[in-house]
C-alpha positions in Angstrom: -56.4 55.1 -57.3 -59.1 54.8 -59.9 -61.2 52.5 -62.0 -61.9 51.8 -65.6 -65.3 51.3 -67.1 -64.8 49.1 -70.2 -67.6 49.4 -72.8 -69.1 46.3 -74.3 -69.8 45.8 -77.2 -66.6 47.4 -78.6 -64.0 46.6 -81.2 -64.4 44.3 -84.3 -67.9 44.1 -85.8 -69.0 41.2 -87.9 -68.3 43.1 -91.2 -64.8 44.0 -90.2 -64.0 40.5 -88.9 -65.2 39.1 -92.2 -63.0 41.5 -94.3 -59.9 41.0 -92.3 -60.3 37.3 -92.2 -60.9 37.3 -96.0 -57.4 38.8 -96.6 -55.8 36.4 -94.2 -57.6 33.4 -95.8 -56.7 34.6 -99.3 -53.0 34.7 -98.4 -53.3 31.2 -96.9 -55.2 29.7 -99.9 -53.6 31.4 -102.8 -50.3 32.7 -101.4 -48.7 36.0 -102.5 -49.4 38.3 -104.2 -52.8 39.3 -102.9 -53.7 42.9 -103.7 -56.2 45.0 -101.6 -57.9 48.1 -103.0 -57.8 50.8 -100.4 -57.5 50.0 -96.6 -59.4 46.8 -96.0 -60.8 48.6 -92.8 -59.9 52.0 -91.4 -57.3 50.9 -88.8 -53.6 51.5 -89.2 -52.6 48.6 -87.0 -54.7 46.1 -89.0 -53.4 47.4 -92.4 -49.8 47.3 -91.2 -50.2 43.7 -89.8 -51.8 42.5 -93.1 -49.1 44.2 -95.1 -46.4 42.5 -93.0 -48.2 39.2 -93.8 -47.8 39.9 -97.5 -50.9 41.8 -98.6 -50.3 44.6 -101.1 -52.4 47.7 -100.6 -53.1 49.9 -103.5 -55.2 53.0 -104.1 -56.5 52.2 -107.5 -57.0 49.1 -109.7 -54.6 50.5 -112.2 -51.8 49.5 -109.8 -52.8 45.8 -109.9 -51.2 43.7 -112.6 -53.8 42.3 -115.1 -55.0 38.8 -114.1 -54.2 39.2 -110.4 -56.3 38.6 -107.3 -57.7 41.7 -105.6 -59.7 42.1 -102.4 -62.3 44.9 -102.2 -62.5 46.6 -98.8 -65.3 46.4 -96.3 -66.5 49.9 -97.3 -67.7 48.8 -100.8 -67.0 50.1 -104.2 -69.0 51.7 -107.1 -70.2 49.5 -110.0 -67.6 51.2 -112.2 -64.9 49.6 -110.1 -66.4 46.1 -110.6 -66.5 46.8 -114.3 -62.9 47.9 -114.4 -61.8 44.8 -112.6 -63.7 42.6 -115.1 -62.2 44.5 -118.0 -58.7 43.9 -116.7 -59.2 40.3 -115.9 -58.8 40.6 -112.2 -60.1 37.9 -109.8 -62.2 39.8 -107.3 -62.6 38.8 -103.7 -65.4 41.1 -102.5 -65.1 41.8 -98.8 -67.8 44.5 -98.8 -69.7 44.5 -95.6 -73.1 42.9 -96.2 -74.8 45.9 -94.5 -73.1 48.3 -96.9 -74.3 46.0 -99.8 -77.8 46.4 -98.4 -77.6 50.2 -98.8 -76.3 49.7 -102.4 -79.3 47.5 -103.1 -81.7 50.1 -101.6 -80.1 52.9 -103.7 -80.3 50.8 -106.9 -84.0 49.9 -106.2 -85.2 53.4 -105.4 -83.2 55.0 -108.3 -84.8 52.5 -110.7 -88.2 53.4 -109.3 -87.6 57.1 -110.1 -86.7 58.3 -106.6 -84.2 61.0 -105.8 -82.0 59.8 -103.0 -80.6 62.0 -100.2 -77.5 60.2 -98.9 -76.5 61.3 -95.5 -72.8 60.7 -95.1 -69.3 62.1 -95.1 -68.3 63.4 -98.6 -65.2 61.6 -99.8 -65.5 58.6 -97.4 -65.0 55.4 -99.4 -68.4 54.0 -98.3 -70.2 57.1 -99.5 -68.2 57.1 -102.8 -69.3 53.5 -103.4 -72.9 54.1 -102.7 -72.9 57.3 -104.8 -71.6 55.3 -107.7 -74.6 53.1 -107.7 -76.8 55.9 -109.1 -74.8 59.1 -109.4 -77.5 61.0 -111.2 -80.1 60.3 -108.5 -78.1 60.5 -105.3 -77.4 63.8 -103.5 -74.9 63.7 -100.6 -75.2 65.8 -97.5 -73.3 65.5 -94.1 -75.0 65.3 -90.7 -74.2 69.0 -90.2 -76.4 70.0 -93.2 -78.4 73.2 -92.7 -81.4 74.2 -94.7 -80.0 77.3 -96.3 -83.2 77.9 -98.2 -85.2 78.2 -95.0 -82.5 80.5 -93.5 -82.4 82.6 -96.6 -86.2 83.0 -96.5 -86.1 84.0 -92.9 -83.3 86.5 -93.5 -85.2 87.9 -96.5 -88.3 88.3 -94.4 -86.4 90.1 -91.7 -84.9 92.5 -94.2 -81.3 91.1 -94.1 -79.3 91.6 -97.2 -77.6 88.3 -96.6 -80.4 86.3 -98.3 -78.5 86.2 -101.6 -75.9 83.8 -100.1 -73.2 86.4 -99.7 -72.0 88.5 -96.8 -71.7 86.0 -93.9 -70.8 87.6 -90.6 -68.0 86.0 -88.7 -68.0 85.5 -84.9 -65.8 88.5 -84.4 -68.4 90.7 -86.2 -66.3 91.3 -89.3 -68.1 90.9 -92.6 -67.0 87.8 -94.5 -67.5 88.1 -98.3 -67.0 84.4 -98.9 -70.0 83.0 -100.8 -72.1 80.6 -98.8 -71.7 77.0 -99.9 -74.1 75.9 -102.6 -77.1 73.9 -101.3 -76.6 70.3 -102.6 -80.4 69.8 -102.4 -81.4 73.0 -104.3 -82.8 71.1 -107.3 -85.1 68.8 -105.3 -88.8 69.3 -105.3 -90.5 70.1 -102.0 -93.8 68.8 -103.3 -95.2 66.2 -100.8 -95.9 63.9 -103.7 -92.3 64.0 -105.0 -90.5 60.7 -105.0 -87.8 61.3 -102.4 -86.0 59.0 -99.9 -83.1 59.3 -97.5 -80.4 56.7 -97.0 -77.3 56.9 -94.9 -73.7 55.8 -94.4 -73.6 52.8 -92.0 -71.2 54.4 -89.4 -72.9 57.7 -88.5 -74.0 59.0 -85.2 -77.5 57.8 -84.5 -78.5 61.0 -82.8 -76.9 63.4 -85.4 -78.5 61.5 -88.2 -82.0 61.6 -86.6 -81.6 65.4 -86.1 -80.5 65.7 -89.8 -83.5 63.7 -90.9 -85.9 65.9 -88.9 -84.5 69.0 -90.6 -84.9 67.3 -94.0 -88.5 66.4 -93.3 -89.3 70.0 -92.5 -88.2 71.0 -95.9 -89.3 67.9 -97.8 -92.7 66.8 -96.3 -92.9 63.8 -98.7 -89.5 62.4 -97.7 -89.7 58.7 -96.9 -87.3 56.6 -94.7 -85.4 53.4 -95.8 -87.3 50.2 -95.1 -84.8 49.4 -92.2 -82.0 51.2 -90.4 -79.0 52.0 -92.6 -76.8 52.7 -89.6 -75.5 49.2 -88.8 -76.3 47.4 -85.5 -72.7 47.4 -84.5 -72.4 51.2 -84.8 -75.6 51.6 -82.8 -74.5 49.1 -80.1 -71.1 50.7 -79.6 -72.7 54.2 -79.3 -75.3 52.8 -76.9 -72.5 51.3 -74.6 -70.7 54.7 -74.6 -74.0 56.5 -73.7 -74.4 54.2 -70.7 -70.8 54.6 -69.6 -69.9 58.3 -70.3 -72.0 60.0 -67.5 -69.9 58.2 -64.9 -66.5 59.1 -66.4 -64.3 62.1 -66.1 -62.4 61.0 -69.2 -63.3 58.6 -72.0 -60.6 57.0 -74.3 -61.7 55.8 -77.7 -59.2 53.6 -79.4 -59.5 54.0 -83.2 -57.9 55.6 -86.2 -58.5 59.2 -87.3 -60.1 58.1 -90.6 -62.4 55.6 -88.9 -65.9 57.3 -89.0 -67.4 55.1 -86.3 -64.4 55.8 -83.9 -64.6 59.5 -84.4 -68.4 59.3 -83.7 -67.8 57.4 -80.5 -65.7 60.3 -79.1 -68.5 62.8 -80.1 -71.1 60.6 -78.4 -69.1 60.4 -75.2 -68.9 64.1 -74.9 -72.6 64.6 -75.8 -73.5 61.9 -73.2 -71.8 63.6 -70.2 -68.1 62.6 -70.2 -65.9 65.4 -68.8 -63.4 64.9 -71.7 -62.9 62.4 -74.5 -59.9 61.5 -76.6 -59.4 59.3 -79.6 -56.1 57.5 -79.9 -54.5 55.0 -82.3 -53.1 53.1 -79.3 -51.5 53.4 -75.9 -48.5 55.2 -77.3 -50.7 58.3 -77.9 -52.0 58.5 -74.3 -51.1 61.6 -72.3 -50.8 61.3 -68.5 -52.0 64.9 -68.1 -55.4 63.9 -69.5 -56.1 61.8 -66.4 -54.9 64.2 -63.6 -57.5 64.2 -60.8 -59.7 61.6 -62.6 -61.2 58.7 -60.6 -63.2 56.9 -63.4 -61.9 56.4 -66.9 -64.1 55.0 -69.7 -62.5 52.9 -72.5 -64.0 51.8 -75.8 -62.9 51.1 -79.3 -64.2 51.5 -82.8 -65.6 48.7 -84.9 -62.3 48.2 -86.9 -60.0 48.0 -83.8 -58.3 44.7 -82.7 -58.7 43.9 -79.0 -54.9 43.9 -78.5 -54.9 47.7 -78.8 -57.5 48.0 -76.1 -55.5 45.6 -73.9 -52.4 47.8 -74.3 -54.4 50.9 -73.2 -55.7 49.0 -70.1 -52.2 48.0 -69.2 -51.0 51.6 -69.6 -53.8 52.8 -67.3 -53.2 50.0 -64.8 -49.5 51.1 -64.5 -50.8 54.5 -63.4 -53.2 53.3 -60.8 -56.3 52.6 -62.8 -56.2 48.9 -62.2 -59.9 48.1 -61.3 -61.8 47.3 -64.5 -65.6 47.0 -64.7 -67.4 46.0 -67.9 -70.4 48.1 -68.9 -72.3 45.8 -71.2 -75.5 47.0 -72.9 -76.1 44.1 -75.3 -74.5 41.0 -76.7 -73.6 40.6 -80.3 -73.8 37.1 -81.9 -74.1 38.0 -85.6 -71.4 36.7 -88.0 -71.1 36.9 -91.8 -69.9 34.2 -94.2 -66.7 34.7 -96.0 -66.8 35.9 -99.6 -67.7 33.0 -102.0 -64.2 32.3 -103.4 -62.9 31.6 -99.8 -65.7 29.4 -98.5 
């Protein structure tokens, strides 16, 4: 009836594998209890499996008894969290992805050199919160949908619009909206070409959206410099690249991944932007809807960087039972990188 194009690379990245293995190894070496601050990675199946094995997930260190062992998640934490752990006598197993730690080092270095830092990322995401905590007085967070409201205001003022003051937005239905425009998070930064200003980013963003955001930033801040190397990690880029290669051939693309997984959500967006007729993100096969595939001949399947392969296998089995039993792999690169476990577990 139909075929499946299976993206490769997909699933676990090196940082996720390291973090999940760290919790498993800690349970083996030390036994229970092992506490984990926040979700070790953003995947419900992984968290549930580790909890069933004995890991205790908490939101804050205040929930961890003094003197206990605690694992920090792959997303990283702010320096204040390390300080709190030391104050409470906690034995820390730091499973922060080395590529997130790299962004922390960049933020610390440039803040110490007097730079203001524009951090492109999702406000409230644990990775962004951790990086922001490195230099909270020097880091300014924007999302990839940031719009230069100063330029818009200038254009509106020149055209005689009375909306330049930041009030009086017009909704799509033509009705005047008196809600104040959101404050510009970059309003206090100098546009002088000689200003010390650099952009950094969350590691799991859309490559294309980030590039477009940087282009808008550079129009406003001509002296803005880029990080020494890509902050968006190689695994995120590789998974998006595989989807770009696959999507134009697919009526439907299925992305396996949790709703709070930034890289999984981005994969769905990339699939749509790259030509897929439709794209859906699911936790697993139990969320698939047969109506999505009516009339389709080619289905694309991929998974986010925190997704165990067993969930992809279950999706493939579900599709095979409905006639999509021919599977072709679309491989765009091969990943060989691995990271050593945190020091206490080596």
